[in-house]
N, C-alpha and C positions, 0 to 999 in steps of 0.2 A: 466563143462562149463555152466551148467544150472543155478547154483546159481549166478554167476556174472551177467548173462543176466537179471535175475529177479531183482537184486539190481539196475542195471542201469535203468531198466524199472520203478521201484518204485521211484527213484530219479527224473526221467523225469516227472512222473505223478504229484509229489509234486510241482516241479518247474512250470509245465504247469498250475497247479491249482492256484498257487500264482500269476503267471503272469496274468491269466484270472481274478482273483479277483481285482488285481490292475487296470486292464483295465476297469472293471465294475465300480469301485470306481471313476476313473478319468472321465468316461463318465457321471455318475450320479451326481457327485459333483466335478467339476474341481478345486475348491478352496482347496480341501484336498491334492492336489498333493505335495505342497512344504512348507506348513506352519503348525504351531501348531493350528491355528484356522481353523476349518472346517465348513463353512457356507453352509448348504444344505437346507435352508428354502425356502418355496414357490416354490418347483420344481416338485410338483405333484408325489412325490415318494410314493409308497405303501409298501415299505420295507426299512429296514436299509441297506445301501450299504455295501457289504462285503469288506474285505481288510483294515479295519481301523487299523492303527498301533499304537504302544505305544507312538510315539512322539506327538500325538494329545492331547491337553489339553482342548480344547473347541469344542463341537460338537453341532451345531444348526440344528435340524431337524423339527423345528416348521412349522406349516401351510402346512402340507403335508397330505397324505391319508393313513398313516400307521395304520394298524389294530391290528397287533400282534408283540410282541417282543419276539424273540426266545433266548434261553440260550446262543447260540454261537455268536449272533450278535455283542456283545460288549466285547467278551472274551479277545481280544488282546489290547483293549484300556485301559491299566492298569494305565496310567498317567492322565486320564481324570479328570478335575477339575469341568467343567461345562457341563451339559447335558440338552438341551432344547428340550422337546418333546410336548410342548403345542399346542393346536388347531390341533390335528390329529383326528383319529377315533379309537384310541387304546381301545380295549375292553378286551384284555387278555395279560398277561405278564407271561412268564415262571418264576418259583420260583427262578431259578439260574441265571436269566438274568443280575442282577447287582452284582453278587458275586465277580467279579474281579475288581470292582470299589472302592477299599479301599481308594483312594485319592479324591473321588468325594466330592465337597463342595456345589454344587447347583444342585438340581434335580427339573425340572419343568414338571409335568404331568397334568397341568390344562387344562380344556376345552377339555376333551376326553370322552370316554364312559365306564369308569371303574365302574362296578356294585358293586364291593367289593374291599377291601384293604387287602393285604396279608402281615403279619409280615415278611414272608420269603424274600420279596423284599428288605427290609431295614436291614436285619440281618447283612450284611457285610459292610454297609456304615458307617464305624467308624468315618470318617472325615466330614460327611454331616453336613452343617450348615443351609442351606435354603431348605425347602421342600414345594412345591406348589402343592396342590391336589384339589383346588376348581374347580367347573364347571364340575364335572363328574356326575355319576348317582347313586352312592352308597347312601343308606338310613341311614346307621350307620357305625361305625368304627370297627365292628366285635366283637367277643367274647374275642379274645386274644389281649392284648395290642399291637398295631402295631408299636409303636415308642419306645419300651423299650430299644432297643440297640443304639439309637441315642443320645449318651451322650453329643455330641458337638452341638446339634441342637440349632440354634439361632432364626430362624423365621419359623413359621408353618402357612400355609394358608389352611383352610378347608371349606367344605360346598358346597351346590348346592340347587337348588329349591326343590329337593326331600329329602334333609337331614333333618331328623325329630327326631332323637334319639341320645342322649349322655348318655353313661352309665359309672358307676364307673369302674375304671381301664383302661378306654380308653387312658388316658394320663400318665399311670404308666411308670416310668423311666425318665420322663422329670422333671427337677427341676428348671431350669432357662431358660427363653425365653426373647429375646429382643422384639419380636413381635408375637402375636397370633391373627390370623384373622379367625373368625368363621362366614362365610356367610350362615346364617340359617334363612332366612325369614319365613320358615314354620316349624321351630323347635317347637315341641309340647311336647316332653318328655325329661326331664332332671333329672337324678338321682342326688339328693343332694350329694355333696362331690366329684363329678366327676373331678372338676378342682382344688380341694383342694390339690392334690398331688404336684402341681406346686408351688414351694416356692416363686418364684418371676417372675412377668411379667412386663416388662417396658411399653409396649404399647399393650393394649387389644382392638381389633376391633371386635365388635359384631353387626351383622345385623339381626334383628329379629323384629317381630311384637307382640309376645305374652308377655304381661306385667308380667304374673305369672312366666314364664320361666326366664325372665330378672331378676326378683327379686331373684329367686333361684340362678342364676349365680352370681349375685352381692354378695349374702350372702357368697358364697364360695371364693370370691376374695377380701374380705374386707381388708385384710392385705398384699396381694401379688401384687396388681396392682398399678402402679405409674400413668399411663395415661389410662383412660377408655374412649373409643370412641364408641358411640351408634349411629346406623344408622337405618333409616326407621321405627322408633317407633313412635306411636301416644300417646301423653299424653292429652287425650281429655275427659276422664271420671274421675270426682273427686273421685269416690269411689276407683278407682284403685291406687290412689296416696298413700293410706295407705300401700299398698304392697311395695311401693318404699321407705318407711320411713327407711328401712334397709340401704339405701345409706348414711344416715346421720352418720353412724358409719364407713364408708369407709375411709381408709387412703390414698386414691388416691389424687395426687397433681394437676391433670388436668382432667377435664371432657369435652368431646366434644359431641355435638349433631349435626348430619348431616342428612338432609332430614327428620327431625322430625316435628311433629305437636304439637303446643302449643295453649292453649286457655285462655281466661280470667278466666275460672273456675278452671283451673289446675295450672296456673302460680304462684299464691301465695304459694301453697304447694311445688312446685318445688323450688321456691326461698328459702323457709324455710329450705328445705332439704339441699340445697347447702350451705346455711349459717351455718348449724350445722356441716358440715363435718370438722373434726378437723385439717386436713392438706391441705385442698384445697387452691390452689394458683391461678389457672387459669380456667376460664369457656369459652367455645368456642361454638358458634352456627353458622353453615354454611349451607346455602341453606335450611333453615327451613321455615315453614309457621306459622303465628300467626293469629288466628281468634279472633278478638276483638278490643277494642279501648283503652285498658289500664285501664279501670274502673273495678277493681277487685271485685268479688262478696263477697269476705271475706278479712278482713284486714290481711296483712302480719304480722305474729307474729313470730319473730325470733330474736335471739340476733345477734348483729352485728358481722360478721366474722372478726376475728383478723388475719386471714391468707390470705384471698382472695385479690389479688392485680391486676389481669389481667382479662379483659373482652373483648372478641373478638366476634363481630357479623358481618357476611358477607352474603350478599344476603338474608337478612331476608325479606320474603314477607308478608307485612301487607296490606290486601286488602283495608281497610279503613284507610290508613296511614294519610290522611288529618284530621282525627278526633283524631289521637293519639298525644295529646299534653300534657296531664296532667300526670306527672310522680312523683307527690308528694309522692306517696306511697313507692317508691323505693329510694328516695333521701337519706334517712339515711343509706341505705344498701351500697351505693356507695362512701361514704365519704373517705374510706381508699384505694380506688383503685388508683393505680399509672399508669396503662396503660389501655386505652380504645380504641378499634378499632371498628368503625361502618361504614362499607363500603357497597356501592351499596344497600342501604336500604331506599332510598327516604326520608332521613332526610332533612327537610326544616327549622327546628328550634330546638335549645336547650334552654329550658326555663331558664331564668336568675336565678331563684331560684335553679334549679338543678346545674347550673354552679357554684354557690356560695357554694354548698355543696361539690363540688369536690376539697376539700382542699389539698389533697395529690397527685392529678393528675399531672404526669410529662410528659406523652405521650398521645396525642389525635390524632386519625386518623379518619377524617370525609370525606374521599375521595369518589368520585363517588356518590355524593348525590345532593340535590337540594338547597343548601344554597345560598342565594343572599346577596347583600350588606346590605340591611336593616335587614334581619334576622341574619346576622353575627354580626351586631352591637348590636342587642338584646341578642344574645347568648353569646358574649364575653363582657358582661356588666361589669362595674367596680365592683371589688370584686370577680369576677368569675375567675376560673382557676389560683389561685394565685401562684401555684408552677409549672405551665406548662413550660416545656423546649423544647418540640418538638410538632409541630402542622402541620398536613397534611390536607390541604383544596383543594387538586387537584381535577380537573374534577367536579367542582360545577358550579354555575351560577353567579359567581362574575364578575363584569364588571368595577368597579371603584377602581383603585389601591390606589388612595389617601384616599378614604373612608376605604378601607381594612386596610391600614397601621394605620390609625387613630383609628379604632376599636380595634386594637391589641396593641396600643402603651403603654397601662398601664401594659402589661405583662412583668414585669421587669426581670423575669428569662428566658424568651423565647430566645432560642439560634438558633433553627432550624425551618424554616417556608417553607412549600411547597405549593405554590399556582399555580402550573403548570396546563396546560390544562383548563384554564379559558379564558375569552375573554375580555382582558383589552383594547386593541387597544392603542391609544395615551395615554401617561402617563405625568403627570405634572412635573414641575421642582423641586418642593419641596414636600416632604412627611414626615410624623411624624411616626417614627418606634420605636419599643422597643429598649432600649439603649444597650442591650447586644446581639442583633441579630448578629449571626456569619455566618449562612448558609441561603441562599435564593434561592429557585428554581422558576424561572419565565419562564421555557421552555414552548413552544407551547401556548403562551398567546397573539399572534397577535400584539406584540409590534414592530412598525416599526423603532423606534430609542430610544436609551437609553439616559436618562437625569440624572441630579444630584438628582433625586428622589431616586435613588438607595443608600442605606445607606453606608457611608464610613467605617463602622465598620466591614464589611463582611470579612470573611476568605475563604468562598466558595460561588461562584455565578454560577448558571446554567441559561443561557439565550438561550438554544438551540432551534432550529426550530422556529425562529422569523423573518426570512428574513432580518436580520441585514446586513448592508453593511460596517459598521465600528464599532470600539470599541476604545474609548479614555477616559474612566472614570478614575478619580484619586481614586484609591483604595489602599492605602498604606499597608494595612494589608492582602490583598487578597493572598491566597496560591493556590487555585484551581479555574480555570476558564473554563467553558464548553460552547463552541460556536458551537456545532455540528449543521449541517443542516441549515446554514445561507448562506449569499451571500458574504462573505469576500474574497477579492482577495489577501490580504497580511496578514502576521501575525500582531496581534495588537502590538502597541509599548510597549517596556519594561519599559520605564521610569515611566509611571503612575502606574505600578504594580511591584514595585521593589522586592517584596518578593514572587513572583509567583513560585510555585514548580511544579504544574501540569497544562497543558493546552491542551484542546481538540478543534481542528478545523476540525474535521472529516466531510466529505461530504459538503465542501464549494466550492468556485470557485478559490481555491488556485492553482496557476500554478507552483510556486517554492518559495523557501526562501533562502536567502543568508547566508553566514557565519557570516556576521555582525549582521543580525537579530537573528540568532541562539545563538550567543555568547553574545548578549545583555541581555539575561535572565540569570543572574549570578547564580541563585539558581535552575534553571530548572532541574528536575529529570525525568519527563515524558512529552512527547509531542506526542499527537495523531493527525497526519495529514493524516491519511489514507482516502481512498475513494475520493481523489481529482484527477483532470485531470492535471497531471504534464507535463509541457513542459521541456523535457530533454535537456536543453541547456548545452553548454560546462561549463559555470560558475557553474551551479547547480550541474552537474555531478562531477566536480572537487571538489566541497565542500563535496558532499556526499561520494566520494571515499577516501578523505583524512581526514575526521573528525572522530577521534577515538571513540567518544562517541555516534555515530549514533545508533549503535545496542543496546546500553543500554538505550537510551533516547526515541527513536521512538517506540511507541506502534504499534504492528502489523507488524513490520519490519521483513523480506523484502516482505512478501506475499501481503500485502495490499497497496503497493506503486508501481504504474504502470504508465508507460509513455503513454501520449495521443498523443504527437507529439515529434519529426518529424514522418512522416507517416511510415518511414522504421522501426521504433522501437515501434510502437503503440502496446500496450498490453504486452510489455516486462517489467519485473520488473526493477525498477530504478537501483538497485544495480548491475544488469547484463549488463547494457548498457555501451559501451565504444566507443565514437566517434573518428574518425580519426583526425589527425593533420589538414588536409585541412578543415574538417567540423568545427573544433573548432576555428581555427585561419585563416580564409579565407583572411581577410584584411592584416594580417601580412605576410601571404605567398605571396599574390599578391605584396605587397610592397617590399618584399625581391627579388622577381623575377624581378621587375622593377629596383631595385638597381643593381642587378647582370647584367641585360642587359645594364644598363647605364655604369657600370664599364667595361664591355666587349667592348662597343663602345669606351669608353675613352681610354682603352688600345690599341685598334686597331688604333685609331687616333694617339696616342703617337708613336706606332710602325711605322705607316705609315709616320709620320713626320720625325722620326729618319732615316728611310731608304728610304725617298723620294718617297713614294708610289704614292703620288698625281702626282708627275712629271712623273713617269713611266706610270700611267694611262692616263695622258693627251697625252703623247708621243705615246702611243699605239693607242689612238683614232685618233691622227693625222696621224699615219701610216696607219690605216684602211681607213681614208679618202683619203689619197694619193693613196692607192692601187686601189681605184675605178676609179681613173683618168688614162688617157693614159700615157704610159711611157715617151713620149716626145711630146711636143706641136708642131703643124705644123709650118714650117718656117715662114709663113705669120703672126703667132701670136707672134714671137720673137720681143720684144720691147726694150730690154736692153742688153747691152754687159755684165753687171755683176750686181748681187744682192749683196749688201754689208751687211755683218753680223758683228756687232761690239757692244761693251759695251758702255753704256751711258757715262762712265767715260773717254772713249777714243774718244768721239765725236769731241773734239776740233781738234785733229790731222786728223781725217777722213774728217770732213767737211771743214776745213780751209786749209789743205795741200794736202791730197790725191785727194779730189774731184776737187779742183782747178787745180791740175797738170794733171789729166786725162781728165776732161771735157774741158780743154782749149788747149789740145794737137791737133796736126794736123795729121791725122784727129782726131776729138774729140771722146771720149768714152762716151756712155750713161750709167750712173749708176742709180741703183734703191736703194733709201734710204727710210727706213721706216718712217722717220719723214716727208719726202717730198712727197713720191709717194704712200703710202698706201691709199686705198679708205676709207674715213671717214664713220663710222657706220658699217663697215663690220667686221666680227669676225677676230681677229688678226691672228688666225691659217690659215684661208682662204686667208688672205692677204699675209702671208708668202709663202704659197704653190703656190698661183697664181704668185707671184713675181719671185719665183725660176723658175717656169715653163716658164715664159716669158723672162728669162735671159739665155744668153749663158753660163755664168760662175757664180759661187758663190764665193765671195771673203770674206774670214774670216780674220778679224783683231784680232789677238790673243794677249792677255796680261793677267797679273794676274787678272785684273778687269774682263776680259771676263770669265775666267774659275771659278772665285769665285763669280760671280754675284748672286744676290738674286733670289728668286722664281719668282718675277715679270718679270724677264728678260728671263725666260726659254722658253717663247713662241717663241723667235727668233731662238731657236735651233730645232724646229720641222722640219726644213728643212733637218736635218741629214738623216731622213728615206728615203726621195726621192733620195737624192744624193748618199748615200752609198749603198742603195739597188740596184742601177743600175750598180754599179762597174765601173763608168766612171771617166774621169779626169776633171770633171767640177768644182771641188773644188780647189781654190787657197788659200794657207795659207800664211798669212803675220804676222810675229812676231814683234810686236813693241818693245818688251823687252824679254830678254832670260827667258824662263820658262822650268821647268823640266816636262817631261811627267808624272812623279809620282804625280805631284801637280794637275794634271787635275782630277776632280771628276770622280768616277767610272761610273756615268751615261753617261759620254762622252767617253764610251768605244771605239766606232768606231773612234772618233776624235783622241784618244790616239794612236789607231792602225795606223791611217794614218800618224801621226807625226813620228811614228817609221819606217814607210815603204816608205814614199814619201818625196821628196825635198820640202822645203818651203823657202820663202824669209824672210830675217831678215832686219829690218830697222837699217841702220848703223848710227853711230853718226856723221861721217865726211861728208862734203858737196861733196867731190870728189866721195866718195863711194855711196852717195845718187843718183848721176847721173846714176851710173850703176844699182842701185836698181830700179829706174823708168824705165830704159830701159828694164830690165828683166821683170818687171811687165807688161809693155805694150806688150812685145813679148808673155807673157803667156795669156794675154787677147785676143790676136789676133789668137792664135793657135786653 
């Protein structure tokens, strides 16, 4: 029983330990929980979190307080490709700490406190390509070659302020490097041949001040370095220049000087050395200082380089730059250059004689200098820069575009011109430009309105950041147009630029654009309209959602296209907005509702007409009116013996026969006729009800005309309610002609019922029978 208990206990301890490690890792570095990238930088850690698993490929522990790396810390991170440990306080590393990292490609241990480097650290890093060790405290690389096992190493960064010694064998095992950076400002001891074991270095960066050491290093790198970059060295003592004569035998194709010091005394020798380098193509000076005015103490004696083609000068500080005008001594050395860049160096003039010597120059960058309109005219003098194709004059002191164009008009091969970030302001209507100009950059030049000064030959035009409100230039060859950061409210017209392929209207005042505008650009491949405040109208959204090419044509789609209004969708990406039918077609919906209401009313009117709804309504109203009145009028209010209800078509019989017979009888009967006795101006319904109430009887003269009378006669029948509701015998029916009860309309339901249940008088055709008819009628009226 004891053995199984101990086995269970062991399993529990292992699981508990693993669980505890995972919890610690999750707390120390939350990003390690579910991804292959584990970013634990700047979290104040003083240890490598336990529980790192094999799934992690990138581990960032930079900017922490780690002092020691133990052998078990990275034991399980077998798939690690990138390990960043820079800017900690690492002073010691166990020899087996990196043994499990056979797939590691980048290791950064820079800016720590390593006092020595151990070959054992790198012995199992067979896949390592990039190793950064600068910024520690080691003084040398040790007695045993530390990098001999790194066969795949591509870039190596070494050095620190205390690094002073490089010995033979330090770089044993390394044959090819893409980049070697030795930061050794205080390097004082270099054993010749130390770097000779490296067969090829594409880019060598060396930061040092000792000219003797520099010469020794160059001697070892004569045939192996392609690009040599020298930093923080001072070429100020002419005597030291002889030590650098060895550079003239270097096969380097590019030489860069950064933060170097040059003087009038040493410049001729440096120029001579560079001219003698057999394969040198490019010279670069960046952030350097020059003490002098260009008046060399000795004449430059060197053959003209047949390989040097590119000269780059950036941020060259010349304290007395205003005296630096005479460059006759270097004119002959520059005649074969094809590319010259002189940026941010306070150049205010290029001597005409120098311009004329630049016969092969194709590219000239004079940006961020002090060239004005007059000095440009002198610099680009006739005969100068005859082969120039690209000219960058951005961020100078130019202010007259007409004068600028005229100064450059003789450059027949000029294709690209950048005069951005100058202050031109208003521009004229006519300018004289180089005939072959294809690219013109006029961005940030304070131009309020474009004119026909712009050359029609252009294929690319950049007029960004000029507060333009419209664009309508006729540019038939234009393929690219950049209108970023202006005040345009609509897309420019397509007709003036029929060949446009790319258009940028980013950060304007564009609210939308229609399908017609979009499709009018027949050759459009790229449209950048991002950064505008779009009004997400129904028309705009319909176009966006149904245009198949939107995703392919719009640059930055969909992230950079956001609605500004309506307020409900502000900040939402245009592609995600879907407005309702009511929001999109409010007028149409209202119109449809009105039409539907009208149709319903029309149908109700038609149905009411067909089923006599008006008649029923009016009869109901009359009935309600009658209900409010007493059932029977007082005897003193009875004025008539009978109220006669008849059709207008039967008026001849009623008025000429019946009235005469009854009103001339003895005693006479008083009859109420609507033509004679109704009160003028009184509502006909009230007249009918009042007349019935003031009569003993109501005499209905029935005929086909009566029961088929039009709506205008229905008012006479309102009396039905009063009479039939009381269930009395006040109604006397007289039939002028035989009618069937079925012929009586349904609305006379009570009349039809009375005819079926009560006796009525029929008007006979014979005179003898008529006497009996009158007798019976008189008896009925008296009853």
